[in-house]
N, CA, C, O and the ligand as a Tripos MOL2 file, in Angstrom:
@<TRIPOS>MOLECULE
protein
  317   315    80     0     0
PROTEIN
NO_CHARGES

@<TRIPOS>ATOM
      1 N          97.7530   68.1770   90.2390 N.3       1 MET1
      2 CA         98.2700   67.7780   91.5430 C.3       1 MET1
      3 C          97.8820   68.8280   92.5800 C.2       1 MET1
      4 O          98.0330   70.0300   92.3630 O.2       1 MET1
      5 N          97.3990   68.3580   93.6680 N.am      2 ASN2
      6 CA         97.0310   69.2720   94.7360 C.3       2 ASN2
      7 C          98.1990   69.4920   95.6700 C.2       2 ASN2
      8 O          98.7540   68.5570   96.2470 O.2       2 ASN2
      9 N          98.5490   70.7360   95.7980 N.am      3 ARG3
     10 CA         99.5580   71.0630   96.7800 C.3       3 ARG3
     11 C          98.8540   71.2720   98.1010 C.2       3 ARG3
     12 O          97.7650   71.8430   98.1500 O.2       3 ARG3
     13 N          99.4670   70.8140   99.1620 N.am      4 GLU4
     14 CA         98.8280   70.9760  100.4520 C.3       4 GLU4
     15 C          98.8900   72.4290  100.9030 C.2       4 GLU4
     16 O          99.9370   73.0740  100.8680 O.2       4 GLU4
     17 N          97.7540   72.9080  101.3200 N.am      5 GLN5
     18 CA         97.7030   74.2830  101.8170 C.3       5 GLN5
     19 C          97.6650   74.2580  103.3280 C.2       5 GLN5
     20 O          97.0030   73.4120  103.9300 O.2       5 GLN5
     21 N          98.3630   75.1690  103.9240 N.am      6 VAL6
     22 CA         98.3320   75.2880  105.3800 C.3       6 VAL6
     23 C          97.9350   76.7120  105.7400 C.2       6 VAL6
     24 O          98.5720   77.6700  105.3010 O.2       6 VAL6
     25 N          96.9020   76.8460  106.5250 N.am      7 VAL7
     26 CA         96.5110   78.1680  107.0030 C.3       7 VAL7
     27 C          96.5290   78.1580  108.5240 C.2       7 VAL7
     28 O          96.3100   77.1280  109.1610 O.2       7 VAL7
     29 N          96.7930   79.3170  109.0820 N.am      8 THR8
     30 CA         96.8540   79.4410  110.5300 C.3       8 THR8
     31 C          95.6880   80.2900  111.0130 C.2       8 THR8
     32 O          95.3760   81.3260  110.4270 O.2       8 THR8
     33 N          95.0590   79.8480  112.0690 N.am      9 ILE9
     34 CA         93.9690   80.6380  112.6360 C.3       9 ILE9
     35 C          94.3810   81.1240  114.0230 C.2       9 ILE9
     36 O          95.3370   80.6220  114.6140 O.2       9 ILE9
     37 N          93.6580   82.0900  114.5190 N.am     10 ALA10
     38 CA         93.9850   82.6920  115.8090 C.3      10 ALA10
     39 C          93.9100   81.6640  116.9310 C.2      10 ALA10
     40 O          93.1510   80.6970  116.8680 O.2      10 ALA10
     41 N          94.7080   81.8990  117.9450 N.am     11 ALA11
     42 CA         94.8290   80.9460  119.0540 C.3      11 ALA11
     43 C          93.4880   80.6370  119.7090 C.2      11 ALA11
     44 O          93.2670   79.5220  120.1800 O.2      11 ALA11
     45 N          92.5990   81.6150  119.7390 N.am     12 LEU12
     46 CA         91.3330   81.4260  120.4490 C.3      12 LEU12
     47 C          90.1380   81.3010  119.5120 C.2      12 LEU12
     48 O          88.9880   81.3730  119.9460 O.2      12 LEU12
     49 N          90.4140   81.1160  118.2490 N.am     13 ALA13
     50 CA         89.3160   81.0170  117.2850 C.3      13 ALA13
     51 C          88.7130   79.6190  117.3110 C.2      13 ALA13
     52 O          89.4380   78.6250  117.3630 O.2      13 ALA13
     53 N          87.3960   79.5450  117.2750 N.am     14 THR14
     54 CA         86.7440   78.2430  117.1620 C.3      14 THR14
     55 C          86.0910   78.0810  115.7920 C.2      14 THR14
     56 O          85.8130   76.9660  115.3520 O.2      14 THR14
     57 N          85.8530   79.1990  115.1320 N.am     15 THR15
     58 CA         85.3600   79.1380  113.7670 C.3      15 THR15
     59 C          86.2670   79.9880  112.8940 C.2      15 THR15
     60 O          86.9170   80.9180  113.3730 O.2      15 THR15
     61 N          86.3020   79.6700  111.6460 N.am     16 PHE16
     62 CA         87.1990   80.4050  110.7660 C.3      16 PHE16
     63 C          86.6470   80.4080  109.3520 C.2      16 PHE16
     64 O          85.8310   79.5680  108.9730 O.2      16 PHE16
     65 N          87.1090   81.3590  108.6020 N.am     17 THR17
     66 CA         86.8140   81.3980  107.1720 C.3      17 THR17
     67 C          88.1380   81.5840  106.4600 C.2      17 THR17
     68 O          88.8580   82.5460  106.7280 O.2      17 THR17
     69 N          88.4610   80.6890  105.5710 N.am     18 VAL18
     70 CA         89.7260   80.7930  104.8620 C.3      18 VAL18
     71 C          89.4740   80.7340  103.3540 C.2      18 VAL18
     72 O          88.4710   80.1920  102.8890 O.2      18 VAL18
     73 N          90.3990   81.2970  102.6240 N.am     19 VAL19
     74 CA         90.3160   81.2620  101.1690 C.3      19 VAL19
     75 C          91.1490   80.0860  100.6770 C.2      19 VAL19
     76 O          92.3090   79.9250  101.0570 O.2      19 VAL19
     77 N          90.5430   79.2760   99.8330 N.am     20 CYS20
     78 CA         91.2710   78.1660   99.2420 C.3      20 CYS20
     79 C          92.0620   78.6860   98.0480 C.2      20 CYS20
     80 O          91.4960   79.1820   97.0740 O.2      20 CYS20
     81 N          93.3730   78.5630   98.1450 N.am     21 GLU21
     82 CA         94.2130   79.0930   97.0720 C.3      21 GLU21
     83 C          94.0660   78.3020   95.7820 C.2      21 GLU21
     84 O          94.2250   78.8460   94.6900 O.2      21 GLU21
     85 N          93.7640   77.0290   95.9120 N.am     22 SER22
     86 CA         93.5490   76.2290   94.7110 C.3      22 SER22
     87 C          92.3220   76.7010   93.9610 C.2      22 SER22
     88 O          92.3190   76.7650   92.7320 O.2      22 SER22
     89 N          91.2740   77.0340   94.7070 N.am     23 CYS23
     90 CA         90.0660   77.5550   94.0690 C.3      23 CYS23
     91 C          90.3510   78.9190   93.4560 C.2      23 CYS23
     92 O          89.9150   79.2110   92.3420 O.2      23 CYS23
     93 N          91.0840   79.7540   94.1890 N.am     24 ALA24
     94 CA         91.4080   81.0750   93.6750 C.3      24 ALA24
     95 C          92.2030   80.9420   92.3860 C.2      24 ALA24
     96 O          92.0130   81.7090   91.4420 O.2      24 ALA24
     97 N          93.0870   79.9670   92.3580 N.am     25 HIS25
     98 CA         93.8890   79.7290   91.1690 C.3      25 HIS25
     99 C          93.0160   79.2560   90.0170 C.2      25 HIS25
    100 O          93.1660   79.7010   88.8790 O.2      25 HIS25
    101 N          92.0950   78.3410   90.3350 N.am     26 ASP26
    102 CA         91.1840   77.8500   89.3040 C.3      26 ASP26
    103 C          90.3610   78.9870   88.7290 C.2      26 ASP26
    104 O          90.1720   79.0850   87.5170 O.2      26 ASP26
    105 N          89.8710   79.8490   89.6200 N.am     27 ASP27
    106 CA         89.0470   80.9610   89.1690 C.3      27 ASP27
    107 C          89.8600   81.9130   88.3080 C.2      27 ASP27
    108 O          89.3640   82.4470   87.3160 O.2      27 ASP27
    109 N          91.1130   82.1190   88.6950 N.am     28 ALA28
    110 CA         91.9780   83.0080   87.9270 C.3      28 ALA28
    111 C          92.2320   82.4300   86.5410 C.2      28 ALA28
    112 O          92.4520   83.1720   85.5840 O.2      28 ALA28
    113 N          92.2010   81.1080   86.4360 N.am     29 SER29
    114 CA         92.4270   80.4580   85.1520 C.3      29 SER29
    115 C          91.1500   80.3810   84.3240 C.2      29 SER29
    116 O          91.1590   79.9360   83.1760 O.2      29 SER29
    117 N          90.0530   80.8230   84.9300 N.am     30 GLY30
    118 CA         88.7980   80.7750   84.2140 C.3      30 GLY30
    119 C          88.1120   79.4310   84.3190 C.2      30 GLY30
    120 O          87.0680   79.2150   83.7030 O.2      30 GLY30
    121 N          88.6800   78.5350   85.0830 N.am     31 TYR31
    122 CA         88.1000   77.2210   85.2500 C.3      31 TYR31
    123 C          87.0190   77.2770   86.3070 C.2      31 TYR31
    124 O          87.2440   77.7750   87.4100 O.2      31 TYR31
    125 N          85.8410   76.7660   85.9700 N.am     32 GLY32
    126 CA         84.7760   76.7370   86.9570 C.3      32 GLY32
    127 C          83.8910   77.9550   86.9080 C.2      32 GLY32
    128 O          82.9390   78.0660   87.6820 O.2      32 GLY32
    129 N          84.1900   78.8650   86.0130 N.am     33 GLY33
    130 CA         83.2850   79.9850   85.8180 C.3      33 GLY33
    131 C          83.4800   81.1270   86.7960 C.2      33 GLY33
    132 O          82.9670   82.2240   86.5730 O.2      33 GLY33
    133 N          84.2010   80.8940   87.8550 N.am     34 GLY34
    134 CA         84.5040   81.9630   88.7860 C.3      34 GLY34
    135 C          83.3370   82.3820   89.6510 C.2      34 GLY34
    136 O          83.4250   83.3730   90.3750 O.2      34 GLY34
    137 N          82.2430   81.6380   89.5840 N.am     35 SER35
    138 CA         81.0890   82.0460   90.3720 C.3      35 SER35
    139 C          81.0630   81.3470   91.7230 C.2      35 SER35
    140 O          80.2990   81.7250   92.6110 O.2      35 SER35
    141 N          81.8840   80.3450   91.8730 N.am     36 TYR36
    142 CA         81.9780   79.6680   93.1610 C.3      36 TYR36
    143 C          82.6750   80.5540   94.1710 C.2      36 TYR36
    144 O          83.4920   81.4020   93.8120 O.2      36 TYR36
    145 N          82.3500   80.3550   95.4220 N.am     37 GLY37
    146 CA         83.1080   81.0390   96.4590 C.3      37 GLY37
    147 C          84.4660   80.3970   96.5830 C.2      37 GLY37
    148 O          84.5990   79.1790   96.4650 O.2      37 GLY37
    149 N          85.4640   81.2020   96.8180 N.am     38 GLN38
    150 CA         86.8000   80.6490   97.0250 C.3      38 GLN38
    151 C          87.0620   80.3960   98.4960 C.2      38 GLN38
    152 O          88.0120   79.7060   98.8660 O.2      38 GLN38
    153 N          86.2120   80.9600   99.3180 N.am     39 SER39
    154 CA         86.4190   80.7980  100.7510 C.3      39 SER39
    155 C          85.4260   79.7860  101.3110 C.2      39 SER39
    156 O          84.3600   79.5570  100.7380 O.2      39 SER39
    157 N          85.7840   79.2040  102.4060 N.am     40 PHE40
    158 CA         84.8680   78.2990  103.0740 C.3      40 PHE40
    159 C          85.0520   78.4600  104.5780 C.2      40 PHE40
    160 O          86.0860   78.9290  105.0530 O.2      40 PHE40
    161 N          84.0370   78.0640  105.2970 N.am     41 ALA41
    162 CA         84.0580   78.2270  106.7420 C.3      41 ALA41
    163 C          84.2010   76.8720  107.4080 C.2      41 ALA41
    164 O          83.7560   75.8490  106.8870 O.2      41 ALA41
    165 N          84.8240   76.8900  108.5560 N.am     42 GLY42
    166 CA         84.9860   75.6530  109.2940 C.3      42 GLY42
    167 C          84.9860   75.9310  110.7790 C.2      42 GLY42
    168 O          84.8620   77.0720  111.2260 O.2      42 GLY42
    169 N          85.1270   74.8730  111.5170 N.am     43 ARG43
    170 CA         85.0810   74.9950  112.9620 C.3      43 ARG43
    171 C          86.1580   74.1110  113.5610 C.2      43 ARG43
    172 O          86.3390   72.9630  113.1560 O.2      43 ARG43
    173 N          86.8620   74.6580  114.5230 N.am     44 LEU44
    174 CA         87.9140   73.9000  115.1880 C.3      44 LEU44
    175 C          87.8120   74.1750  116.6810 C.2      44 LEU44
    176 O          88.0490   75.2930  117.1390 O.2      44 LEU44
    177 N          87.4570   73.1420  117.4310 N.am     45 ASP45
    178 CA         87.2750   73.3360  118.8640 C.3      45 ASP45
    179 C          88.5930   73.6950  119.5350 C.2      45 ASP45
    180 O          89.6730   73.3720  119.0400 O.2      45 ASP45
    181 N          88.4780   74.3680  120.6680 N.am     46 LEU46
    182 CA         89.6660   74.9210  121.3290 C.3      46 LEU46
    183 C          90.6500   73.8530  121.7860 C.2      46 LEU46
    184 O          91.8380   74.1330  121.9430 O.2      46 LEU46
    185 N          90.1760   72.6530  121.9970 N.am     47 ASP47
    186 CA         91.1020   71.6130  122.4710 C.3      47 ASP47
    187 C          91.8470   70.9400  121.3210 C.2      47 ASP47
    188 O          92.6270   70.0130  121.5370 O.2      47 ASP47
    189 N          91.6030   71.4080  120.1120 N.am     48 LEU48
    190 CA         92.3030   70.8510  118.9600 C.3      48 LEU48
    191 C          93.3280   71.8490  118.4410 C.2      48 LEU48
    192 O          93.0530   73.0440  118.3340 O.2      48 LEU48
    193 N          94.5080   71.3440  118.1210 N.am     49 ASP49
    194 CA         95.5810   72.2140  117.6330 C.3      49 ASP49
    195 C          95.5250   72.4070  116.1300 C.2      49 ASP49
    196 O          96.1920   73.2830  115.5800 O.2      49 ASP49
    197 N          94.7370   71.5970  115.4810 N.am     50 GLY50
    198 CA         94.6660   71.7350  114.0370 C.3      50 GLY50
    199 C          93.8140   70.6240  113.4480 C.2      50 GLY50
    200 O          93.3630   69.7210  114.1530 O.2      50 GLY50
    201 N          93.6090   70.7080  112.1770 N.am     51 GLY51
    202 CA         92.8100   69.6910  111.5260 C.3      51 GLY51
    203 C          92.9530   69.8020  110.0250 C.2      51 GLY51
    204 O          93.5440   70.7500  109.5080 O.2      51 GLY51
    205 N          92.4060   68.8240  109.3360 N.am     52 VAL52
    206 CA         92.4380   68.8320  107.8820 C.3      52 VAL52
    207 C          91.0120   69.0220  107.3790 C.2      52 VAL52
    208 O          90.0970   68.2980  107.7730 O.2      52 VAL52
    209 N          90.8410   70.0010  106.5100 N.am     53 PHE53
    210 CA         89.5160   70.3370  106.0190 C.3      53 PHE53
    211 C          89.5090   70.2570  104.5040 C.2      53 PHE53
    212 O          90.5510   70.2930  103.8480 O.2      53 PHE53
    213 N          88.3170   70.1490  103.9780 N.am     54 LEU54
    214 CA         88.1590   70.1850  102.5310 C.3      54 LEU54
    215 C          87.3800   71.4320  102.1740 C.2      54 LEU54
    216 O          86.3910   71.7610  102.8300 O.2      54 LEU54
    217 N          87.8180   72.1240  101.1420 N.am     55 CYS55
    218 CA         87.0700   73.2740  100.6780 C.3      55 CYS55
    219 C          85.8490   72.7730   99.9220 C.2      55 CYS55
    220 O          85.6260   71.5680   99.8030 O.2      55 CYS55
    221 N          85.0750   73.6980   99.4240 N.am     56 ARG56
    222 CA         83.8440   73.3180   98.7370 C.3      56 ARG56
    223 C          84.1050   72.4820   97.5010 C.2      56 ARG56
    224 O          83.2410   71.7190   97.0690 O.2      56 ARG56
    225 N          85.2870   72.6200   96.9330 N.am     57 ARG57
    226 CA         85.6080   71.8310   95.7400 C.3      57 ARG57
    227 C          86.4250   70.5920   96.0620 C.2      57 ARG57
    228 O          86.7870   69.8230   95.1710 O.2      57 ARG57
    229 N          86.7080   70.4100   97.3230 N.am     58 GLY58
    230 CA         87.3980   69.1890   97.7170 C.3      58 GLY58
    231 C          88.9080   69.2900   97.7980 C.2      58 GLY58
    232 O          89.5880   68.2680   97.8890 O.2      58 GLY58
    233 N          89.4490   70.5080   97.7660 N.am     59 HIS59
    234 CA         90.8840   70.6660   97.9740 C.3      59 HIS59
    235 C          91.1980   70.4920   99.4620 C.2      59 HIS59
    236 O          90.4180   70.8780  100.3330 O.2      59 HIS59
    237 N          92.3440   69.9090   99.7160 N.am     60 THR60
    238 CA         92.7400   69.7000  101.1030 C.3      60 THR60
    239 C          93.3710   70.9560  101.6780 C.2      60 THR60
    240 O          94.2820   71.5340  101.0860 O.2      60 THR60
    241 N          92.8840   71.3660  102.8210 N.am     61 VAL61
    242 CA         93.4430   72.5360  103.4960 C.3      61 VAL61
    243 C          93.7370   72.1510  104.9430 C.2      61 VAL61
    244 O          92.8460   71.7460  105.6900 O.2      61 VAL61
    245 N          94.9950   72.2840  105.3160 N.am     62 VAL62
    246 CA         95.3900   71.9950  106.6940 C.3      62 VAL62
    247 C          95.2530   73.2750  107.5110 C.2      62 VAL62
    248 O          95.8210   74.3110  107.1650 O.2      62 VAL62
    249 N          94.5060   73.1900  108.5780 N.am     63 VAL63
    250 CA         94.3110   74.3500  109.4460 C.3      63 VAL63
    251 C          95.0700   74.1260  110.7430 C.2      63 VAL63
    252 O          94.8950   73.1120  111.4190 O.2      63 VAL63
    253 N          95.9020   75.0780  111.0710 N.am     64 GLU64
    254 CA         96.6700   74.9790  112.3130 C.3      64 GLU64
    255 C          96.3360   76.1410  113.2240 C.2      64 GLU64
    256 O          96.1630   77.2760  112.7810 O.2      64 GLU64
    257 N          96.2510   75.8340  114.4880 N.am     65 ARG65
    258 CA         95.9470   76.8760  115.4650 C.3      65 ARG65
    259 C          97.2390   77.5530  115.9000 C.2      65 ARG65
    260 O          98.2420   76.9080  116.2080 O.2      65 ARG65
    261 N          97.1720   78.8790  115.9120 N.am     66 GLU66
    262 CA         98.3090   79.6460  116.3900 C.3      66 GLU66
    263 C          98.5220   79.3280  117.8610 C.2      66 GLU66
    264 O          97.5630   79.2340  118.6270 O.2      66 GLU66
    265 N          99.7630   79.1630  118.2480 N.am     67 ARG67
    266 CA         99.9970   78.9040  119.6680 C.3      67 ARG67
    267 C         100.1830   80.2190  120.3820 C.2      67 ARG67
    268 O         100.7980   81.1390  119.8430 O.2      67 ARG67
    269 N          99.6630   80.3220  121.5800 N.am     68 PRO68
    270 CA         99.9280   81.5350  122.3640 C.3      68 PRO68
    271 C         101.4400   81.6760  122.4940 C.2      68 PRO68
    272 O         102.1320   80.7130  122.8260 O.2      68 PRO68
    273 N         101.9430   82.8610  122.2340 N.am     69 ALA69
    274 CA        103.3930   83.0600  122.2200 C.3      69 ALA69
    275 C         103.9920   82.7380  123.5760 C.2      69 ALA69
    276 O         103.5510   83.2480  124.6050 O.2      69 ALA69
    277 N         104.9890   81.8960  123.5600 N.am     70 ALA70
    278 CA        105.6480   81.4980  124.8020 C.3      70 ALA70
    279 C         106.3350   82.6980  125.4350 C.2      70 ALA70
    280 O         106.3920   82.8230  126.6590 O.2      70 ALA70
    281 N         106.8500   83.5700  124.5960 N.am     71 GLU71
    282 CA        107.5510   84.7410  125.1220 C.3      71 GLU71
    283 C         106.5800   85.6640  125.8790 C.2      71 GLU71
    284 O         106.9490   86.3580  126.8260 O.2      71 GLU71
    285 N         105.3270   85.6340  125.4140 N.am     72 GLU72
    286 CA        104.3210   86.4390  126.1110 C.3      72 GLU72
    287 C         104.1320   85.9410  127.5340 C.2      72 GLU72
    288 O         104.0310   86.7190  128.4830 O.2      72 GLU72
    289 N         104.0890   84.6310  127.6520 N.am     73 LEU73
    290 CA        103.9280   84.0320  128.9820 C.3      73 LEU73
    291 C         105.1420   84.3270  129.8490 C.2      73 LEU73
    292 O         105.0280   84.6080  131.0420 O.2      73 LEU73
    293 N         106.3150   84.2530  129.2100 N.am     74 GLY74
    294 CA        107.5540   84.4640  129.9570 C.3      74 GLY74
    295 C         107.7210   85.8970  130.4020 C.2      74 GLY74
    296 O         108.1840   86.1600  131.5120 O.2      74 GLY74
    297 N         107.3430   86.8320  129.5330 N.am     75 SER75
    298 CA        107.5930   88.2410  129.8320 C.3      75 SER75
    299 C         106.5070   88.8310  130.7280 C.2      75 SER75
    300 O         106.6570   89.9330  131.2560 O.2      75 SER75
    301 N         105.4160   88.0900  130.8940 N.am     76 ALA76
    302 CA        104.3220   88.5930  131.7240 C.3      76 ALA76
    303 C         104.7960   88.7640  133.1610 C.2      76 ALA76
    304 O         104.4170   89.7090  133.8530 O.2      76 ALA76
    305 N         105.6210   87.8370  133.5860 N.am     77 ALA77
    306 CA        106.1310   87.8960  134.9490 C.3      77 ALA77
    307 C         107.1150   89.0550  135.1070 C.2      77 ALA77
    308 O         107.1530   89.7190  136.1430 O.2      77 ALA77
    309 N         107.9090   89.2850  134.0590 N.am     78 ALA78
    310 CA        108.9260   90.3390  134.1160 C.3      78 ALA78
    311 C         108.2710   91.7140  134.0430 C.2      78 ALA78
    312 O         108.7560   92.6740  134.6400 O.2      78 ALA78
    313 N         107.1650   91.8000  133.3050 N.am     79 ALA79
    314 CA        106.5160   93.0930  133.1530 C.3      79 ALA79
    315 C         105.5610   93.3640  134.2530 C.2      79 ALA79
    316 O         104.9270   94.4190  134.2740 O.2      79 ALA79
    317 ZN         89.5150   74.7050   96.7920 Zn       80 ZN80
@<TRIPOS>BOND
     1     1     2 1
     2     2     3 1
     3     3     4 2
     4     3     5 am
     5     5     6 1
     6     6     7 1
     7     7     8 2
     8     7     9 am
     9     9    10 1
    10    10    11 1
    11    11    12 2
    12    11    13 am
    13    13    14 1
    14    14    15 1
    15    15    16 2
    16    15    17 am
    17    17    18 1
    18    18    19 1
    19    19    20 2
    20    19    21 am
    21    21    22 1
    22    22    23 1
    23    23    24 2
    24    23    25 am
    25    25    26 1
    26    26    27 1
    27    27    28 2
    28    27    29 am
    29    29    30 1
    30    30    31 1
    31    31    32 2
    32    31    33 am
    33    33    34 1
    34    34    35 1
    35    35    36 2
    36    35    37 am
    37    37    38 1
    38    38    39 1
    39    39    40 2
    40    39    41 am
    41    41    42 1
    42    42    43 1
    43    43    44 2
    44    43    45 am
    45    45    46 1
    46    46    47 1
    47    47    48 2
    48    47    49 am
    49    49    50 1
    50    50    51 1
    51    51    52 2
    52    51    53 am
    53    53    54 1
    54    54    55 1
    55    55    56 2
    56    55    57 am
    57    57    58 1
    58    58    59 1
    59    59    60 2
    60    59    61 am
    61    61    62 1
    62    62    63 1
    63    63    64 2
    64    63    65 am
    65    65    66 1
    66    66    67 1
    67    67    68 2
    68    67    69 am
    69    69    70 1
    70    70    71 1
    71    71    72 2
    72    71    73 am
    73    73    74 1
    74    74    75 1
    75    75    76 2
    76    75    77 am
    77    77    78 1
    78    78    79 1
    79    79    80 2
    80    79    81 am
    81    81    82 1
    82    82    83 1
    83    83    84 2
    84    83    85 am
    85    85    86 1
    86    86    87 1
    87    87    88 2
    88    87    89 am
    89    89    90 1
    90    90    91 1
    91    91    92 2
    92    91    93 am
    93    93    94 1
    94    94    95 1
    95    95    96 2
    96    95    97 am
    97    97    98 1
    98    98    99 1
    99    99   100 2
   100    99   101 am
   101   101   102 1
   102   102   103 1
   103   103   104 2
   104   103   105 am
   105   105   106 1
   106   106   107 1
   107   107   108 2
   108   107   109 am
   109   109   110 1
   110   110   111 1
   111   111   112 2
   112   111   113 am
   113   113   114 1
   114   114   115 1
   115   115   116 2
   116   115   117 am
   117   117   118 1
   118   118   119 1
   119   119   120 2
   120   119   121 am
   121   121   122 1
   122   122   123 1
   123   123   124 2
   124   123   125 am
   125   125   126 1
   126   126   127 1
   127   127   128 2
   128   127   129 am
   129   129   130 1
   130   130   131 1
   131   131   132 2
   132   131   133 am
   133   133   134 1
   134   134   135 1
   135   135   136 2
   136   135   137 am
   137   137   138 1
   138   138   139 1
   139   139   140 2
   140   139   141 am
   141   141   142 1
   142   142   143 1
   143   143   144 2
   144   143   145 am
   145   145   146 1
   146   146   147 1
   147   147   148 2
   148   147   149 am
   149   149   150 1
   150   150   151 1
   151   151   152 2
   152   151   153 am
   153   153   154 1
   154   154   155 1
   155   155   156 2
   156   155   157 am
   157   157   158 1
   158   158   159 1
   159   159   160 2
   160   159   161 am
   161   161   162 1
   162   162   163 1
   163   163   164 2
   164   163   165 am
   165   165   166 1
   166   166   167 1
   167   167   168 2
   168   167   169 am
   169   169   170 1
   170   170   171 1
   171   171   172 2
   172   171   173 am
   173   173   174 1
   174   174   175 1
   175   175   176 2
   176   175   177 am
   177   177   178 1
   178   178   179 1
   179   179   180 2
   180   179   181 am
   181   181   182 1
   182   182   183 1
   183   183   184 2
   184   183   185 am
   185   185   186 1
   186   186   187 1
   187   187   188 2
   188   187   189 am
   189   189   190 1
   190   190   191 1
   191   191   192 2
   192   191   193 am
   193   193   194 1
   194   194   195 1
   195   195   196 2
   196   195   197 am
   197   197   198 1
   198   198   199 1
   199   199   200 2
   200   199   201 am
   201   201   202 1
   202   202   203 1
   203   203   204 2
   204   203   205 am
   205   205   206 1
   206   206   207 1
   207   207   208 2
   208   207   209 am
   209   209   210 1
   210   210   211 1
   211   211   212 2
   212   211   213 am
   213   213   214 1
   214   214   215 1
   215   215   216 2
   216   215   217 am
   217   217   218 1
   218   218   219 1
   219   219   220 2
   220   219   221 am
   221   221   222 1
   222   222   223 1
   223   223   224 2
   224   223   225 am
   225   225   226 1
   226   226   227 1
   227   227   228 2
   228   227   229 am
   229   229   230 1
   230   230   231 1
   231   231   232 2
   232   231   233 am
   233   233   234 1
   234   234   235 1
   235   235   236 2
   236   235   237 am
   237   237   238 1
   238   238   239 1
   239   239   240 2
   240   239   241 am
   241   241   242 1
   242   242   243 1
   243   243   244 2
   244   243   245 am
   245   245   246 1
   246   246   247 1
   247   247   248 2
   248   247   249 am
   249   249   250 1
   250   250   251 1
   251   251   252 2
   252   251   253 am
   253   253   254 1
   254   254   255 1
   255   255   256 2
   256   255   257 am
   257   257   258 1
   258   258   259 1
   259   259   260 2
   260   259   261 am
   261   261   262 1
   262   262   263 1
   263   263   264 2
   264   263   265 am
   265   265   266 1
   266   266   267 1
   267   267   268 2
   268   267   269 am
   269   269   270 1
   270   270   271 1
   271   271   272 2
   272   271   273 am
   273   273   274 1
   274   274   275 1
   275   275   276 2
   276   275   277 am
   277   277   278 1
   278   278   279 1
   279   279   280 2
   280   279   281 am
   281   281   282 1
   282   282   283 1
   283   283   284 2
   284   283   285 am
   285   285   286 1
   286   286   287 1
   287   287   288 2
   288   287   289 am
   289   289   290 1
   290   290   291 1
   291   291   292 2
   292   291   293 am
   293   293   294 1
   294   294   295 1
   295   295   296 2
   296   295   297 am
   297   297   298 1
   298   298   299 1
   299   299   300 2
   300   299   301 am
   301   301   302 1
   302   302   303 1
   303   303   304 2
   304   303   305 am
   305   305   306 1
   306   306   307 1
   307   307   308 2
   308   307   309 am
   309   309   310 1
   310   310   311 1
   311   311   312 2
   312   311   313 am
   313   313   314 1
   314   314   315 1
   315   315   316 2
@<TRIPOS>SUBSTRUCTURE
     1 MET1         2 RESIDUE 1 A MET
     2 ASN2         6 RESIDUE 1 A ASN
     3 ARG3        10 RESIDUE 1 A ARG
     4 GLU4        14 RESIDUE 1 A GLU
     5 GLN5        18 RESIDUE 1 A GLN
     6 VAL6        22 RESIDUE 1 A VAL
     7 VAL7        26 RESIDUE 1 A VAL
     8 THR8        30 RESIDUE 1 A THR
     9 ILE9        34 RESIDUE 1 A ILE
    10 ALA10       38 RESIDUE 1 A ALA
    11 ALA11       42 RESIDUE 1 A ALA
    12 LEU12       46 RESIDUE 1 A LEU
    13 ALA13       50 RESIDUE 1 A ALA
    14 THR14       54 RESIDUE 1 A THR
    15 THR15       58 RESIDUE 1 A THR
    16 PHE16       62 RESIDUE 1 A PHE
    17 THR17       66 RESIDUE 1 A THR
    18 VAL18       70 RESIDUE 1 A VAL
    19 VAL19       74 RESIDUE 1 A VAL
    20 CYS20       78 RESIDUE 1 A CYS
    21 GLU21       82 RESIDUE 1 A GLU
    22 SER22       86 RESIDUE 1 A SER
    23 CYS23       90 RESIDUE 1 A CYS
    24 ALA24       94 RESIDUE 1 A ALA
    25 HIS25       98 RESIDUE 1 A HIS
    26 ASP26      102 RESIDUE 1 A ASP
    27 ASP27      106 RESIDUE 1 A ASP
    28 ALA28      110 RESIDUE 1 A ALA
    29 SER29      114 RESIDUE 1 A SER
    30 GLY30      118 RESIDUE 1 A GLY
    31 TYR31      122 RESIDUE 1 A TYR
    32 GLY32      126 RESIDUE 1 A GLY
    33 GLY33      130 RESIDUE 1 A GLY
    34 GLY34      134 RESIDUE 1 A GLY
    35 SER35      138 RESIDUE 1 A SER
    36 TYR36      142 RESIDUE 1 A TYR
    37 GLY37      146 RESIDUE 1 A GLY
    38 GLN38      150 RESIDUE 1 A GLN
    39 SER39      154 RESIDUE 1 A SER
    40 PHE40      158 RESIDUE 1 A PHE
    41 ALA41      162 RESIDUE 1 A ALA
    42 GLY42      166 RESIDUE 1 A GLY
    43 ARG43      170 RESIDUE 1 A ARG
    44 LEU44      174 RESIDUE 1 A LEU
    45 ASP45      178 RESIDUE 1 A ASP
    46 LEU46      182 RESIDUE 1 A LEU
    47 ASP47      186 RESIDUE 1 A ASP
    48 LEU48      190 RESIDUE 1 A LEU
    49 ASP49      194 RESIDUE 1 A ASP
    50 GLY50      198 RESIDUE 1 A GLY
    51 GLY51      202 RESIDUE 1 A GLY
    52 VAL52      206 RESIDUE 1 A VAL
    53 PHE53      210 RESIDUE 1 A PHE
    54 LEU54      214 RESIDUE 1 A LEU
    55 CYS55      218 RESIDUE 1 A CYS
    56 ARG56      222 RESIDUE 1 A ARG
    57 ARG57      226 RESIDUE 1 A ARG
    58 GLY58      230 RESIDUE 1 A GLY
    59 HIS59      234 RESIDUE 1 A HIS
    60 THR60      238 RESIDUE 1 A THR
    61 VAL61      242 RESIDUE 1 A VAL
    62 VAL62      246 RESIDUE 1 A VAL
    63 VAL63      250 RESIDUE 1 A VAL
    64 GLU64      254 RESIDUE 1 A GLU
    65 ARG65      258 RESIDUE 1 A ARG
    66 GLU66      262 RESIDUE 1 A GLU
    67 ARG67      266 RESIDUE 1 A ARG
    68 PRO68      270 RESIDUE 1 A PRO
    69 ALA69      274 RESIDUE 1 A ALA
    70 ALA70      278 RESIDUE 1 A ALA
    71 GLU71      282 RESIDUE 1 A GLU
    72 GLU72      286 RESIDUE 1 A GLU
    73 LEU73      290 RESIDUE 1 A LEU
    74 GLY74      294 RESIDUE 1 A GLY
    75 SER75      298 RESIDUE 1 A SER
    76 ALA76      302 RESIDUE 1 A ALA
    77 ALA77      306 RESIDUE 1 A ALA
    78 ALA78      310 RESIDUE 1 A ALA
    79 ALA79      314 RESIDUE 1 A ALA
    80 ZN80       317 GROUP 0 **** ****
């Protein structure tokens, strides 16, 4: 069973590299020979808040964009 993975990327990132935990787990179990990369790269345009990606082995990875901290916006005026 695939558990859904959620990773967060920086608010201003358009490309990212994340490690698939399912692959890391498989490699730790000796499944797949461990020669595959556990990480994969993707791209998320700035106007998108998130997306669903597949790693190289087809595990589902949900990527969410970090939101600029609201408190930062609020305190900018005070500071
Ligand atoms: Zn994977």
